[in-house]
Structure formats: structure tokens, C-alpha cells
N, CA, C and O atoms as a GROMACS GRO file, in nm:
protein
  588
    1MET      N    1   0.085  -0.117   0.000
    1MET     CA    2   0.000   0.000   0.000
    1MET      C    3   0.088   0.123   0.000
    1MET      O    4   0.168   0.143   0.092
    2LYS      N    5   0.075   0.204  -0.103
    2LYS     CA    6   0.167   0.312  -0.129
    2LYS      C    7   0.105   0.450  -0.111
    2LYS      O    8   0.172   0.550  -0.134
    3THR      N    9  -0.020   0.457  -0.072
    3THR     CA   10  -0.090   0.584  -0.061
    3THR      C   11  -0.039   0.664   0.057
    3THR      O   12  -0.023   0.608   0.166
    4PRO      N   13  -0.012   0.793   0.040
    4PRO     CA   14   0.032   0.876   0.152
    4PRO      C   15  -0.073   0.880   0.263
    4PRO      O   16  -0.192   0.858   0.238
    5LYS      N   17  -0.028   0.908   0.385
    5LYS     CA   18  -0.119   0.904   0.499
    5LYS      C   19  -0.225   1.013   0.494
    5LYS      O   20  -0.325   1.003   0.564
    6GLU      N   21  -0.205   1.119   0.411
    6GLU     CA   22  -0.300   1.228   0.404
    6GLU      C   23  -0.431   1.188   0.335
    6GLU      O   24  -0.531   1.260   0.347
    7PHE      N   25  -0.434   1.078   0.264
    7PHE     CA   26  -0.551   1.040   0.188
    7PHE      C   27  -0.645   0.952   0.267
    7PHE      O   28  -0.605   0.885   0.362
    8ASP      N   29  -0.772   0.954   0.226
    8ASP     CA   30  -0.876   0.881   0.297
    8ASP      C   31  -0.890   0.737   0.250
    8ASP      O   32  -0.977   0.664   0.298
    9TYR      N   33  -0.806   0.694   0.156
    9TYR     CA   34  -0.816   0.558   0.103
    9TYR      C   35  -0.677   0.508   0.066
    9TYR      O   36  -0.584   0.587   0.045
   10ASP      N   37  -0.663   0.374   0.057
   10ASP     CA   38  -0.542   0.309   0.009
   10ASP      C   39  -0.575   0.239  -0.121
   10ASP      O   40  -0.686   0.188  -0.138
   11LEU      N   41  -0.480   0.236  -0.213
   11LEU     CA   42  -0.497   0.167  -0.341
   11LEU      C   43  -0.384   0.066  -0.358
   11LEU      O   44  -0.270   0.095  -0.323
   12TRP      N   45  -0.415  -0.052  -0.413
   12TRP     CA   46  -0.311  -0.148  -0.445
   12TRP      C   47  -0.361  -0.245  -0.550
   12TRP      O   48  -0.481  -0.260  -0.573
   13THR      N   49  -0.264  -0.311  -0.613
   13THR     CA   50  -0.296  -0.413  -0.714
   13THR      C   51  -0.229  -0.543  -0.672
   13THR      O   52  -0.128  -0.544  -0.601
   14THR      N   53  -0.286  -0.654  -0.717
   14THR     CA   54  -0.227  -0.786  -0.694
   14THR      C   55  -0.225  -0.860  -0.826
   14THR      O   56  -0.310  -0.840  -0.913
   15ASP      N   57  -0.126  -0.947  -0.841
   15ASP     CA   58  -0.119  -1.034  -0.958
   15ASP      C   59  -0.153  -1.174  -0.914
   15ASP      O   60  -0.080  -1.236  -0.837
   16GLU      N   61  -0.263  -1.224  -0.962
   16GLU     CA   62  -0.303  -1.360  -0.933
   16GLU      C   63  -0.300  -1.438  -1.064
   16GLU      O   64  -0.396  -1.438  -1.142
   17GLY      N   65  -0.187  -1.504  -1.084
   17GLY     CA   66  -0.169  -1.574  -1.211
   17GLY      C   67  -0.146  -1.473  -1.322
   17GLY      O   68  -0.056  -1.390  -1.314
   18LYS      N   69  -0.228  -1.480  -1.424
   18LYS     CA   70  -0.216  -1.388  -1.536
   18LYS      C   71  -0.313  -1.272  -1.523
   18LYS      O   72  -0.322  -1.188  -1.612
   19GLN      N   73  -0.385  -1.266  -1.413
   19GLN     CA   74  -0.489  -1.165  -1.396
   19GLN      C   75  -0.451  -1.067  -1.286
   19GLN      O   76  -0.411  -1.106  -1.177
   20LYS      N   77  -0.464  -0.937  -1.318
   20LYS     CA   78  -0.441  -0.832  -1.219
   20LYS      C   79  -0.572  -0.799  -1.151
   20LYS      O   80  -0.678  -0.792  -1.214
   21LYS      N   81  -0.563  -0.778  -1.020
   21LYS     CA   82  -0.681  -0.735  -0.946
   21LYS      C   83  -0.647  -0.603  -0.877
   21LYS      O   84  -0.534  -0.582  -0.833
   22TYR      N   85  -0.747  -0.516  -0.869
   22TYR     CA   86  -0.730  -0.382  -0.812
   22TYR      C   87  -0.817  -0.368  -0.688
   22TYR      O   88  -0.934  -0.407  -0.688
   23PHE      N   89  -0.759  -0.312  -0.582
   23PHE     CA   90  -0.830  -0.300  -0.456
   23PHE      C   91  -0.817  -0.159  -0.400
   23PHE      O   92  -0.720  -0.087  -0.427
   24THR      N   93  -0.916  -0.122  -0.321
   24THR     CA   94  -0.912   0.002  -0.245
   24THR      C   95  -0.964  -0.026  -0.105
   24THR      O   96  -1.051  -0.110  -0.085
   25ARG      N   97  -0.908   0.047  -0.007
   25ARG     CA   98  -0.952   0.033   0.131
   25ARG      C   99  -0.984   0.172   0.184
   25ARG      O  100  -0.901   0.263   0.175
   26ILE      N  101  -1.102   0.188   0.237
   26ILE     CA  102  -1.142   0.314   0.300
   26ILE      C  103  -1.080   0.315   0.440
   26ILE      O  104  -1.108   0.226   0.521
   27LYS      N  105  -0.996   0.414   0.468
   27LYS     CA  106  -0.923   0.416   0.596
   27LYS      C  107  -1.016   0.428   0.716
   27LYS      O  108  -0.994   0.362   0.818
   28ARG      N  109  -1.118   0.509   0.705
   28ARG     CA  110  -1.206   0.533   0.819
   28ARG      C  111  -1.282   0.407   0.861
   28ARG      O  112  -1.294   0.378   0.980
   29THR      N  113  -1.333   0.332   0.762
   29THR     CA  114  -1.415   0.215   0.795
   29THR      C  115  -1.338   0.084   0.785
   29THR      O  116  -1.381  -0.018   0.839
   30GLY      N  117  -1.224   0.086   0.716
   30GLY     CA  118  -1.148  -0.036   0.697
   30GLY      C  119  -1.205  -0.126   0.589
   30GLY      O  120  -1.155  -0.237   0.569
   31GLU      N  121  -1.307  -0.082   0.521
   31GLU     CA  122  -1.373  -0.162   0.418
   31GLU      C  123  -1.282  -0.176   0.296
   31GLU      O  124  -1.227  -0.078   0.247
   32VAL      N  125  -1.265  -0.299   0.248
   32VAL     CA  126  -1.184  -0.328   0.131
   32VAL      C  127  -1.276  -0.368   0.018
   32VAL      O  128  -1.372  -0.442   0.037
   33CYS      N  129  -1.246  -0.318  -0.101
   33CYS     CA  130  -1.333  -0.344  -0.215
   33CYS      C  131  -1.248  -0.366  -0.339
   33CYS      O  132  -1.152  -0.292  -0.363
   34GLU      N  133  -1.282  -0.465  -0.417
   34GLU     CA  134  -1.217  -0.485  -0.545
   34GLU      C  135  -1.284  -0.393  -0.647
   34GLU      O  136  -1.407  -0.384  -0.652
   35VAL      N  137  -1.203  -0.325  -0.726
   35VAL     CA  138  -1.256  -0.230  -0.824
   35VAL      C  139  -1.203  -0.265  -0.962
   35VAL      O  140  -1.103  -0.335  -0.976
   36CYS      N  141  -1.271  -0.215  -1.064
   36CYS     CA  142  -1.228  -0.241  -1.201
   36CYS      C  143  -1.112  -0.149  -1.238
   36CYS      O  144  -1.080  -0.055  -1.165
   37HIS      N  145  -1.049  -0.177  -1.351
   37HIS     CA  146  -0.932  -0.103  -1.396
   37HIS      C  147  -0.964   0.045  -1.418
   37HIS      O  148  -0.882   0.130  -1.384
   38GLU      N  149  -1.082   0.078  -1.472
   38GLU     CA  150  -1.120   0.216  -1.496
   38GLU      C  151  -1.131   0.296  -1.366
   38GLU      O  152  -1.088   0.411  -1.359
   39VAL      N  153  -1.191   0.234  -1.265
   39VAL     CA  154  -1.204   0.300  -1.134
   39VAL      C  155  -1.066   0.322  -1.073
   39VAL      O  156  -1.039   0.427  -1.016
   40MET      N  157  -0.979   0.223  -1.085
   40MET     CA  158  -0.844   0.236  -1.032
   40MET      C  159  -0.769   0.350  -1.102
   40MET      O  160  -0.700   0.428  -1.037
   41LYS      N  161  -0.783   0.358  -1.234
   41LYS     CA  162  -0.718   0.468  -1.307
   41LYS      C  163  -0.770   0.602  -1.260
   41LYS      O  164  -0.693   0.696  -1.241
   42PHE      N  165  -0.901   0.612  -1.239
   42PHE     CA  166  -0.959   0.738  -1.193
   42PHE      C  167  -0.908   0.774  -1.054
   42PHE      O  168  -0.868   0.888  -1.029
   43LEU      N  169  -0.908   0.677  -0.962
   43LEU     CA  170  -0.862   0.704  -0.826
   43LEU      C  171  -0.715   0.742  -0.823
   43LEU      O  172  -0.675   0.830  -0.746
   44ARG      N  173  -0.634   0.678  -0.904
   44ARG     CA  174  -0.492   0.714  -0.911
   44ARG      C  175  -0.473   0.855  -0.965
   44ARG      O  176  -0.392   0.932  -0.913
   45SER      N  177  -0.548   0.891  -1.069
   45SER     CA  178  -0.535   1.026  -1.124
   45SER      C  179  -0.583   1.130  -1.023
   45SER      O  180  -0.525   1.238  -1.012
   46GLU      N  181  -0.688   1.098  -0.948
   46GLU     CA  182  -0.737   1.188  -0.844
   46GLU      C  183  -0.632   1.202  -0.733
   46GLU      O  184  -0.609   1.311  -0.681
   47GLU      N  185  -0.569   1.092  -0.699
   47GLU     CA  186  -0.463   1.094  -0.599
   47GLU      C  187  -0.347   1.183  -0.644
   47GLU      O  188  -0.295   1.262  -0.564
   48LYS      N  189  -0.307   1.171  -0.769
   48LYS     CA  190  -0.198   1.255  -0.822
   48LYS      C  191  -0.237   1.402  -0.823
   48LYS      O  192  -0.155   1.488  -0.792
   49ARG      N  193  -0.362   1.430  -0.859
   49ARG     CA  194  -0.410   1.568  -0.860
   49ARG      C  195  -0.406   1.627  -0.720
   49ARG      O  196  -0.363   1.741  -0.701
   50LEU      N  197  -0.450   1.549  -0.621
   50LEU     CA  198  -0.448   1.596  -0.483
   50LEU      C  199  -0.306   1.616  -0.431
   50LEU      O  200  -0.280   1.709  -0.355
   51ILE      N  201  -0.214   1.530  -0.472
   51ILE     CA  202  -0.074   1.546  -0.433
   51ILE      C  203  -0.019   1.676  -0.489
   51ILE      O  204   0.051   1.750  -0.419
   52ARG      N  205  -0.050   1.705  -0.616
   52ARG     CA  206  -0.004   1.832  -0.676
   52ARG      C  207  -0.061   1.951  -0.602
   52ARG      O  208   0.010   2.047  -0.575
   53GLU      N  209  -0.191   1.946  -0.567
   53GLU     CA  210  -0.252   2.055  -0.492
   53GLU      C  211  -0.187   2.070  -0.355
   53GLU      O  212  -0.165   2.181  -0.308
   54LEU      N  213  -0.157   1.958  -0.291
   54LEU     CA  214  -0.093   1.960  -0.160
   54LEU      C  215   0.044   2.025  -0.170
   54LEU      O  216   0.081   2.105  -0.084
   55GLU      N  217   0.119   1.992  -0.272
   55GLU     CA  218   0.251   2.049  -0.290
   55GLU      C  219   0.244   2.199  -0.317
   55GLU      O  220   0.331   2.275  -0.273
   56GLN      N  221   0.141   2.243  -0.391
   56GLN     CA  222   0.128   2.385  -0.423
   56GLN      C  223   0.077   2.466  -0.306
   56GLN      O  224   0.128   2.575  -0.280
   57SER      N  225  -0.022   2.416  -0.234
   57SER     CA  226  -0.083   2.494  -0.127
   57SER      C  227  -0.020   2.470   0.009
   57SER      O  228  -0.028   2.556   0.097
   58GLY      N  229   0.040   2.356   0.028
   58GLY     CA  230   0.102   2.327   0.155
   58GLY      C  231   0.010   2.261   0.256
   58GLY      O  232   0.056   2.218   0.362
   59ASN      N  233  -0.119   2.252   0.228
   59ASN     CA  234  -0.211   2.184   0.320
   59ASN      C  235  -0.324   2.120   0.242
   59ASN      O  236  -0.364   2.168   0.136
   60LEU      N  237  -0.374   2.012   0.295
   60LEU     CA  238  -0.481   1.936   0.232
   60LEU      C  239  -0.597   1.927   0.329
   60LEU      O  240  -0.578   1.899   0.447
   61LEU      N  241  -0.718   1.951   0.281
   61LEU     CA  242  -0.835   1.946   0.367
   61LEU      C  243  -0.872   1.800   0.394
   61LEU      O  244  -0.928   1.733   0.307
   62CYS      N  245  -0.842   1.755   0.512
   62CYS     CA  246  -0.872   1.618   0.550
   62CYS      C  247  -0.886   1.616   0.701
   62CYS      O  248  -0.798   1.666   0.772
   63LEU      N  249  -0.993   1.560   0.752
   63LEU     CA  250  -1.015   1.558   0.896
   63LEU      C  251  -0.908   1.480   0.971
   63LEU      O  252  -0.874   1.513   1.084
   64GLU      N  253  -0.854   1.376   0.908
   64GLU     CA  254  -0.754   1.294   0.974
   64GLU      C  255  -0.621   1.365   0.990
   64GLU      O  256  -0.545   1.332   1.081
   65THR      N  257  -0.591   1.464   0.905
   65THR     CA  258  -0.463   1.533   0.912
   65THR      C  259  -0.473   1.666   0.983
   65THR      O  260  -0.374   1.738   0.993
   66ALA      N  261  -0.591   1.702   1.033
   66ALA     CA  262  -0.609   1.830   1.101
   66ALA      C  263  -0.540   1.826   1.236
   66ALA      O  264  -0.543   1.724   1.305
   67PRO      N  265  -0.478   1.937   1.275
   67PRO     CA  266  -0.416   1.940   1.408
   67PRO      C  267  -0.522   1.929   1.516
   67PRO      O  268  -0.631   1.984   1.502
   68ASN      N  269  -0.490   1.860   1.624
   68ASN     CA  270  -0.588   1.836   1.730
   68ASN      C  271  -0.610   1.957   1.818
   68ASN      O  272  -0.722   1.980   1.863
   69GLU      N  273  -0.508   2.034   1.844
   69GLU     CA  274  -0.522   2.147   1.935
   69GLU      C  275  -0.544   2.276   1.856
   69GLU      O  276  -0.492   2.293   1.747
   70ASP      N  277  -0.621   2.364   1.913
   70ASP     CA  278  -0.649   2.495   1.855
   70ASP      C  279  -0.697   2.484   1.710
   70ASP      O  280  -0.652   2.558   1.622
   71PHE      N  281  -0.786   2.391   1.687
   71PHE     CA  282  -0.832   2.363   1.550
   71PHE      C  283  -0.928   2.470   1.501
   71PHE      O  284  -0.912   2.520   1.390
   72GLY      N  285  -1.027   2.505   1.579
   72GLY     CA  286  -1.122   2.608   1.540
   72GLY      C  287  -1.203   2.569   1.418
   72GLY      O  288  -1.205   2.453   1.378
   73GLU      N  289  -1.270   2.666   1.361
   73GLU     CA  290  -1.353   2.641   1.244
   73GLU      C  291  -1.292   2.698   1.117
   73GLU      O  292  -1.358   2.700   1.013
   74SER      N  293  -1.170   2.745   1.122
   74SER     CA  294  -1.109   2.811   1.006
   74SER      C  295  -1.095   2.718   0.886
   74SER      O  296  -1.094   2.766   0.773
   75TRP      N  297  -1.085   2.590   0.908
   75TRP     CA  298  -1.066   2.498   0.795
   75TRP      C  299  -1.191   2.487   0.708
   75TRP      O  300  -1.180   2.446   0.593
   76ILE      N  301  -1.309   2.521   0.761
   76ILE     CA  302  -1.429   2.509   0.680
   76ILE      C  303  -1.476   2.642   0.621
   76ILE      O  304  -1.576   2.646   0.550
   77THR      N  305  -1.405   2.749   0.649
   77THR     CA  306  -1.446   2.879   0.597
   77THR      C  307  -1.402   2.894   0.452
   77THR      O  308  -1.297   2.843   0.411
   78ASP      N  309  -1.482   2.964   0.378
   78ASP     CA  310  -1.452   2.990   0.238
   78ASP      C  311  -1.349   3.102   0.231
   78ASP      O  312  -1.370   3.208   0.291
   79PRO      N  313  -1.239   3.082   0.159
   79PRO     CA  314  -1.136   3.186   0.154
   79PRO      C  315  -1.180   3.311   0.077
   79PRO      O  316  -1.118   3.417   0.091
   80ARG      N  317  -1.284   3.299  -0.002
   80ARG     CA  318  -1.333   3.416  -0.076
   80ARG      C  319  -1.420   3.500   0.016
   80ARG      O  320  -1.503   3.447   0.090
   81ASP      N  321  -1.400   3.630   0.011
   81ASP     CA  322  -1.476   3.722   0.096
   81ASP      C  323  -1.584   3.788   0.012
   81ASP      O  324  -1.554   3.863  -0.082
   82PHE      N  325  -1.709   3.761   0.046
   82PHE     CA  326  -1.821   3.816  -0.030
   82PHE      C  327  -1.881   3.939   0.038
   82PHE      O  328  -1.988   3.985  -0.001
   83THR      N  329  -1.813   3.992   0.139
   83THR     CA  330  -1.865   4.106   0.214
   83THR      C  331  -1.889   4.225   0.123
   83THR      O  332  -1.994   4.289   0.131
   84ASN      N  333  -1.792   4.256   0.037
   84ASN     CA  334  -1.808   4.370  -0.054
   84ASN      C  335  -1.924   4.349  -0.150
   84ASN      O  336  -1.998   4.443  -0.179
   85ASP      N  337  -1.940   4.227  -0.200
   85ASP     CA  338  -2.049   4.198  -0.292
   85ASP      C  339  -2.185   4.219  -0.224
   85ASP      O  340  -2.276   4.278  -0.282
   86VAL      N  341  -2.196   4.170  -0.102
   86VAL     CA  342  -2.322   4.182  -0.029
   86VAL      C  343  -2.351   4.328   0.004
   86VAL      O  344  -2.464   4.374  -0.011
   87THR      N  345  -2.248   4.400   0.048
   87THR     CA  346  -2.264   4.542   0.080
   87THR      C  347  -2.306   4.621  -0.043
   87THR      O  348  -2.394   4.707  -0.036
   88THR      N  349  -2.242   4.593  -0.155
   88THR     CA  350  -2.275   4.662  -0.280
   88THR      C  351  -2.419   4.635  -0.320
   88THR      O  352  -2.492   4.727  -0.359
   89LYS      N  353  -2.461   4.510  -0.310
   89LYS     CA  354  -2.598   4.473  -0.346
   89LYS      C  355  -2.699   4.542  -0.254
   89LYS      O  356  -2.803   4.588  -0.301
   90MET      N  357  -2.670   4.547  -0.126
   90MET     CA  358  -2.761   4.613  -0.032
   90MET      C  359  -2.770   4.764  -0.060
   90MET      O  360  -2.877   4.823  -0.054
   91THR      N  361  -2.656   4.824  -0.091
   91THR     CA  362  -2.654   4.967  -0.124
   91THR      C  363  -2.732   4.994  -0.251
   91THR      O  364  -2.808   5.090  -0.260
   92GLU      N  365  -2.713   4.908  -0.351
   92GLU     CA  366  -2.784   4.924  -0.477
   92GLU      C  367  -2.935   4.908  -0.456
   92GLU      O  368  -3.013   4.985  -0.513
   93ASP      N  369  -2.977   4.811  -0.377
   93ASP     CA  370  -3.119   4.792  -0.350
   93ASP      C  371  -3.179   4.914  -0.279
   93ASP      O  372  -3.290   4.956  -0.311
   94ALA      N  373  -3.104   4.969  -0.184
   94ALA     CA  374  -3.152   5.089  -0.114
   94ALA      C  375  -3.161   5.207  -0.210
   94ALA      O  376  -3.255   5.286  -0.203
   95PHE      N  377  -3.064   5.218  -0.299
   95PHE     CA  378  -3.064   5.327  -0.396
   95PHE      C  379  -3.181   5.315  -0.493
   95PHE      O  380  -3.244   5.415  -0.528
   96LEU      N  381  -3.209   5.193  -0.538
   96LEU     CA  382  -3.320   5.172  -0.631
   96LEU      C  383  -3.453   5.216  -0.570
   96LEU      O  384  -3.542   5.262  -0.642
   97GLN      N  385  -3.466   5.204  -0.439
   97GLN     CA  386  -3.590   5.248  -0.373
   97GLN      C  387  -3.608   5.400  -0.379
   97GLN      O  388  -3.720   5.450  -0.371
   98LEU      N  389  -3.497   5.472  -0.394
   98LEU     CA  390  -3.504   5.618  -0.400
   98LEU      C  391  -3.539   5.672  -0.538
   98LEU      O  392  -3.579   5.787  -0.553
   99LEU      N  393  -3.523   5.588  -0.640
   99LEU     CA  394  -3.544   5.632  -0.778
   99LEU      C  395  -3.691   5.627  -0.817
   99LEU      O  396  -3.769   5.546  -0.766
  100THR      N  397  -3.727   5.715  -0.910
  100THR     CA  398  -3.860   5.709  -0.969
  100THR      C  399  -3.865   5.588  -1.061
  100THR      O  400  -3.760   5.536  -1.098
  101PRO      N  401  -3.983   5.542  -1.100
  101PRO     CA  402  -3.990   5.426  -1.191
  101PRO      C  403  -3.913   5.450  -1.322
  101PRO      O  404  -3.846   5.359  -1.371
  102ASN      N  405  -3.920   5.571  -1.378
  102ASN     CA  406  -3.847   5.602  -1.501
  102ASN      C  407  -3.696   5.596  -1.476
  102ASN      O  408  -3.622   5.538  -1.555
  103GLN      N  409  -3.650   5.655  -1.366
  103GLN     CA  410  -3.507   5.653  -1.334
  103GLN      C  411  -3.459   5.511  -1.308
  103GLN      O  412  -3.350   5.473  -1.350
  104ARG      N  413  -3.540   5.433  -1.239
  104ARG     CA  414  -3.505   5.294  -1.210
  104ARG      C  415  -3.487   5.215  -1.339
  104ARG      O  416  -3.394   5.136  -1.352
  105ASP      N  417  -3.576   5.236  -1.434
  105ASP     CA  418  -3.568   5.168  -1.562
  105ASP      C  419  -3.441   5.206  -1.637
  105ASP      O  420  -3.371   5.119  -1.690
  106VAL      N  421  -3.411   5.335  -1.640
  106VAL     CA  422  -3.289   5.382  -1.707
  106VAL      C  423  -3.166   5.326  -1.636
  106VAL      O  424  -3.071   5.281  -1.701
  107TYR      N  425  -3.167   5.326  -1.504
  107TYR     CA  426  -3.055   5.272  -1.428
  107TYR      C  427  -3.032   5.125  -1.463
  107TYR      O  428  -2.920   5.084  -1.492
  108LEU      N  429  -3.138   5.046  -1.460
  108LEU     CA  430  -3.125   4.902  -1.483
  108LEU      C  431  -3.079   4.869  -1.624
  108LEU      O  432  -3.003   4.774  -1.645
  109TYR      N  433  -3.125   4.948  -1.723
  109TYR     CA  434  -3.089   4.918  -1.861
  109TYR      C  435  -2.959   4.984  -1.905
  109TYR      O  436  -2.877   4.921  -1.972
  110CYS      N  437  -2.938   5.110  -1.866
  110CYS     CA  438  -2.823   5.185  -1.919
  110CYS      C  439  -2.701   5.186  -1.826
  110CYS      O  440  -2.588   5.175  -1.873
  111ILE      N  441  -2.723   5.198  -1.698
  111ILE     CA  442  -2.610   5.207  -1.606
  111ILE      C  443  -2.567   5.067  -1.560
  111ILE      O  444  -2.450   5.031  -1.573
  112ALA      N  445  -2.660   4.990  -1.507
  112ALA     CA  446  -2.627   4.855  -1.460
  112ALA      C  447  -2.626   4.754  -1.575
  112ALA      O  448  -2.552   4.655  -1.570
  113GLY      N  449  -2.707   4.779  -1.676
  113GLY     CA  450  -2.715   4.687  -1.790
  113GLY      C  451  -2.616   4.723  -1.898
  113GLY      O  452  -2.524   4.802  -1.877
  114ASP      N  453  -2.636   4.664  -2.015
  114ASP     CA  454  -2.540   4.687  -2.123
  114ASP      C  455  -2.601   4.762  -2.242
  114ASP      O  456  -2.546   4.759  -2.352
  115MET      N  457  -2.713   4.828  -2.219
  115MET     CA  458  -2.777   4.904  -2.328
  115MET      C  459  -2.725   5.047  -2.326
  115MET      O  460  -2.716   5.110  -2.220
  116ASN      N  461  -2.689   5.099  -2.445
  116ASN     CA  462  -2.642   5.237  -2.447
  116ASN      C  463  -2.760   5.333  -2.455
  116ASN      O  464  -2.874   5.292  -2.477
  117VAL      N  465  -2.733   5.461  -2.436
  117VAL     CA  466  -2.838   5.563  -2.425
  117VAL      C  467  -2.923   5.569  -2.551
  117VAL      O  468  -3.046   5.575  -2.542
  118ARG      N  469  -2.860   5.568  -2.666
  118ARG     CA  470  -2.936   5.579  -2.792
  118ARG      C  471  -3.025   5.457  -2.816
  118ARG      O  472  -3.138   5.472  -2.862
  119GLU      N  473  -2.975   5.338  -2.783
  119GLU     CA  474  -3.058   5.217  -2.798
  119GLU      C  475  -3.179   5.223  -2.706
  119GLU      O  476  -3.290   5.190  -2.746
  120TYR      N  477  -3.157   5.265  -2.581
  120TYR     CA  478  -3.266   5.276  -2.485
  120TYR      C  479  -3.369   5.378  -2.533
  120TYR      O  480  -3.489   5.353  -2.529
  121ALA      N  481  -3.321   5.495  -2.579
  121ALA     CA  482  -3.410   5.601  -2.627
  121ALA      C  483  -3.493   5.552  -2.745
  121ALA      O  484  -3.614   5.576  -2.751
  122ARG      N  485  -3.429   5.484  -2.838
  122ARG     CA  486  -3.498   5.432  -2.956
  122ARG      C  487  -3.603   5.328  -2.915
  122ARG      O  488  -3.715   5.330  -2.966
  123ALA      N  489  -3.568   5.238  -2.824
  123ALA     CA  490  -3.659   5.132  -2.782
  123ALA      C  491  -3.779   5.185  -2.705
  123ALA      O  492  -3.886   5.123  -2.706
  124HIS      N  493  -3.764   5.300  -2.638
  124HIS     CA  494  -3.872   5.354  -2.555
  124HIS      C  495  -3.936   5.480  -2.616
  124HIS      O  496  -4.018   5.545  -2.551
  125GLY      N  497  -3.899   5.513  -2.739
  125GLY     CA  498  -3.959   5.627  -2.807
  125GLY      C  499  -3.923   5.760  -2.743
  125GLY      O  500  -4.006   5.851  -2.738
  126LEU      N  501  -3.801   5.773  -2.693
  126LEU     CA  502  -3.756   5.895  -2.626
  126LEU      C  503  -3.642   5.958  -2.705
  126LEU      O  504  -3.580   5.895  -2.791
  127HIS      N  505  -3.615   6.084  -2.674
  127HIS     CA  506  -3.499   6.150  -2.731
  127HIS      C  507  -3.379   6.114  -2.645
  127HIS      O  508  -3.391   6.106  -2.522
  128HIS      N  509  -3.264   6.092  -2.706
  128HIS     CA  510  -3.146   6.048  -2.631
  128HIS      C  511  -3.101   6.152  -2.528
  128HIS      O  512  -3.042   6.115  -2.426
  129LYS      N  513  -3.129   6.280  -2.553
  129LYS     CA  514  -3.090   6.382  -2.455
  129LYS      C  515  -3.173   6.370  -2.327
  129LYS      O  516  -3.121   6.396  -2.218
  130SER      N  517  -3.298   6.331  -2.338
  130SER     CA  518  -3.379   6.315  -2.216
  130SER      C  519  -3.330   6.195  -2.135
  130SER      O  520  -3.334   6.199  -2.012
  131VAL      N  521  -3.283   6.090  -2.201
  131VAL     CA  522  -3.226   5.975  -2.131
  131VAL      C  523  -3.096   6.016  -2.064
  131VAL      O  524  -3.068   5.976  -1.950
  132SER      N  525  -3.014   6.096  -2.133
  132SER     CA  526  -2.889   6.145  -2.074
  132SER      C  527  -2.916   6.233  -1.953
  132SER      O  528  -2.844   6.225  -1.853
  133GLU      N  529  -3.018   6.315  -1.960
  133GLU     CA  530  -3.054   6.399  -1.845
  133GLU      C  531  -3.103   6.315  -1.728
  133GLU      O  532  -3.076   6.347  -1.612
  134THR      N  533  -3.173   6.208  -1.757
  134THR     CA  534  -3.218   6.116  -1.652
  134THR      C  535  -3.097   6.052  -1.584
  134THR      O  536  -3.096   6.036  -1.462
  135ILE      N  537  -2.997   6.015  -1.662
  135ILE     CA  538  -2.875   5.957  -1.605
  135ILE      C  539  -2.805   6.058  -1.515
  135ILE      O  540  -2.756   6.022  -1.408
  136ILE      N  541  -2.799   6.184  -1.559
  136ILE     CA  542  -2.738   6.289  -1.477
  136ILE      C  543  -2.815   6.303  -1.345
  136ILE      O  544  -2.753   6.316  -1.239
  137ALA      N  545  -2.948   6.299  -1.351
  137ALA     CA  546  -3.031   6.309  -1.229
  137ALA      C  547  -3.006   6.190  -1.136
  137ALA      O  548  -3.003   6.206  -1.014
  138ILE      N  549  -2.989   6.072  -1.195
  138ILE     CA  550  -2.961   5.952  -1.115
  138ILE      C  551  -2.828   5.968  -1.042
  138ILE      O  552  -2.817   5.938  -0.924
  139ARG      N  553  -2.727   6.015  -1.113
  139ARG     CA  554  -2.595   6.034  -1.052
  139ARG      C  555  -2.599   6.138  -0.940
  139ARG      O  556  -2.536   6.120  -0.836
  140GLU      N  557  -2.672   6.247  -0.962
  140GLU     CA  558  -2.684   6.350  -0.859
  140GLU      C  559  -2.756   6.296  -0.736
  140GLU      O  560  -2.719   6.327  -0.622
  141LYS      N  561  -2.858   6.215  -0.759
  141LYS     CA  562  -2.931   6.156  -0.646
  141LYS      C  563  -2.839   6.061  -0.568
  141LYS      O  564  -2.845   6.056  -0.445
  142TYR      N  565  -2.755   5.988  -0.639
  142TYR     CA  566  -2.661   5.900  -0.572
  142TYR      C  567  -2.563   5.979  -0.487
  142TYR      O  568  -2.540   5.946  -0.371
  143LYS      N  569  -2.504   6.086  -0.546
  143LYS     CA  570  -2.408   6.168  -0.473
  143LYS      C  571  -2.472   6.229  -0.349
  143LYS      O  572  -2.411   6.233  -0.242
  144LYS      N  573  -2.595   6.274  -0.364
  144LYS     CA  574  -2.666   6.339  -0.252
  144LYS      C  575  -2.690   6.242  -0.136
  144LYS      O  576  -2.680   6.280  -0.019
  145ASN      N  577  -2.722   6.117  -0.168
  145ASN     CA  578  -2.763   6.021  -0.066
  145ASN      C  579  -2.653   5.927  -0.017
  145ASN      O  580  -2.663   5.873   0.093
  146PHE      N  581  -2.549   5.907  -0.096
  146PHE     CA  582  -2.451   5.804  -0.058
  146PHE      C  583  -2.307   5.853  -0.050
  146PHE      O  584  -2.220   5.777  -0.008
  147ILE      N  585  -2.279   5.975  -0.088
  147ILE     CA  586  -2.140   6.022  -0.081
  147ILE      C  587  -2.130   6.134   0.019
  147ILE      O  588  -2.021   6.188   0.040
   0.00000   0.00000   0.00000
């Protein structure tokens, strides 16, 4: 059995006569199972991928390899911080409540969306200068309330 101790399973092969057999053992339960060649290839490739990740990051998420003292909950936290995304969304929602229905529509299509002023004006039967003025009013309202 050649699997590093960081992994949750062991893999090995045996030669019985002219036939190779492939086995895996789940470390936690001790259960041994014979697997087909395709499963063995997949598990070996997964093992190699995990070894590369371990070498690059320096740590592998595995309950068996976690330090016993001062463990805390840091190992299950997501390293990405979504605080800014949530704050931005909450600010945007509050701002949308301050806008008139016309301003909200222009904001959603022209400022937050990907429609330009002339396309929006054409689609809604407006002059592009009135849409531009609405955008200016939206920006002024934002500055007044959030800056």
C-alpha cells in the first residue's frame, strides 16, 4: 500500500496468475473493495491531482490530518470574501428604492445593464438627450444620498 497518509483511502494491485486485481480500502471504515481497472485509473489520477494541490498549497483538507489542538472552524471557511459583494448589493437595493420608476428603468438598462443611451431612447420612443438627463439626475441623487 503506497498511498500517503493524508488520503482517505489506500490503493493497491495484486497479480493472481495472469490476472491483475485492483483494490481500495477506506481508511475510516477499513472496508476493502475490489474495483475495475477504470475506477483504479480514476482514483490514481485523483490521488496525483491531490498530491499536486498539496505540494502547491502546503495543506490538504482532511479531517484525519487536522491538528488536534487549537483547531477552530477556520478549515471550513470559504477563503473568498463576499462582504463587498453583499454590501454593494444592499446599497444598490436601497438606492433603487429612492429612484422614480423612469429613473429605475434607465438605471437598470443603461447604467447597470449593457444598453447604451441611444438604444434605450430608440426602444422607448424617447430622445437620447432626455435619457442622458435622466442619467445625470440619477448620478446627482446617488451623490446626494450616498457620498
